C-alpha positions, 0 to 999 in steps of 0.5 A: 908219490902223491898217491901214496901220500893220499893213501896214508892220509886216508888211513889216518882219517879212518883211524881217527874216525874209529877212535872218535867212534870208540870214545863216543860209546857210553861205557868207555868213559866209566870204564876208564875211570874205574881202571884209574881208580883201581890203580890208585887204590892198589897203589895205596894198599901197596904203600900201607901193606908194610905200615904197622901203624895201620894195625889196631894197637894193643888192648883195642878190641876188634868186633866182628859185626857178624856176631851182633845177633843171629839172623839180624836180631839182637841176642837175647839172654835167657834170664837177664841177671839184672831183671827183677821179678814182675807180676805176671800181668801186662797192666796192674790196674784193676788186678787183684789177688783172688787166692793167696799163697798157702803159708803154714805159719799164717793165721787161720784167716790167711790160710782160709784165703789160700785154699782152693775147693775142688772135688769136695776137698780144700787144697793148698794153693802153692801159687798166687791167683790174680783176677780182674775186679770186673771178672774180665780177661786180661793179658798175662805177661812173662814175669822174667825172661826165659825159655818156654819148656811147656805150652799145652792145654790141660783139661783141668787147668786150662792152657799151661805155660812153663818158662825155664830160667837159670839155677833150676827156676821155673815160672808157671802160668795156668788158666790161660787162653789164646796161647800161641807159644811153642816149646823152645821159644824165648820170651822177654820179660813183659811179653804177653803169654796169653789171656786170663781165663776160667778153668775147672780146677778153681771155678770159684776164682772166675777169670784168673791166672794162676802164677807159681814160682819153683826152684828145683821143684820147691814152691816159693811164695811169689809175694816174697820175691816180687820186685826183687832180683832173681837170686832172691828166689834161692834165698827164699827157698833157704828161708823156707827150709830153715823155717820148716826145720825149726818147726820140726825141732820145736817139739823136741826143744819144748819141756814136757811134764815128767811121767809122774806129773802126767799120772797125777793129772786129774781126769778132766784135765786130760779130757780137755787136752784131748779135746784141744788136739781134736780141734787142731787135727781136723784142719790138718787133715785138710792140709794133708789132702791139699798137699797131695792135691797140689802134687797132683796139680803139679804133675798135671799142669 
């Protein structure tokens, strides 16, 4: 009997020793806490599983955090509707217009400031050329947010960048240097596109950037839309078309002398009238040549 009791007591001591050794292991206590925590959470989820109050109420929007911008970046609108059109320069201090936009209805002096001399011809400038007062290079910035549709070097125009926006609107940047943009890249308003440089097409402008705005291929005077919403470009195009139509219809609406009255005119008056026509037609030929040259520039740049 006593031997059996001794055996039992020795077995109990061994079991107690094994339990104490087991509990002394470092991973045992954390494991016990984890199991207990899992049990508590399971009980809470089970109790809330049939509780409709835990669901979002009607009209409550549930946002998917995975949609807050791709690849960890904020989503960028191609052209923000509330953007106003800015000048294509990062800093306006020291920047001036070196060649203006050619307007048909402008005065002779204003037209002269909007001509580009190239290849022994004066050509109409269908954009605005900006330069620095010290003829220094400067950062050229995106006037509007959009997508780059062209970024290449041109033999005459220097580096050319074109940015597409909504409603067929494209902004053009010519005479650039140091361009690192690629087609398909999205740019924000104010992002640096490149640096102003020289080009062969308008050498007299020195270091400059040529900036143009077109909607469906129709050029718009940037000065008419700066600091205005992008929708103003469409309004400017309509206004230009209305003005052009009115100018075409103007001769038909004017009163002309009857045939009998023309025949009664003295010979010297007819000669004077012919001389006036010659004076007005001479610049017109340059303007026509400039129009064709501008089309050539558009095709190149």
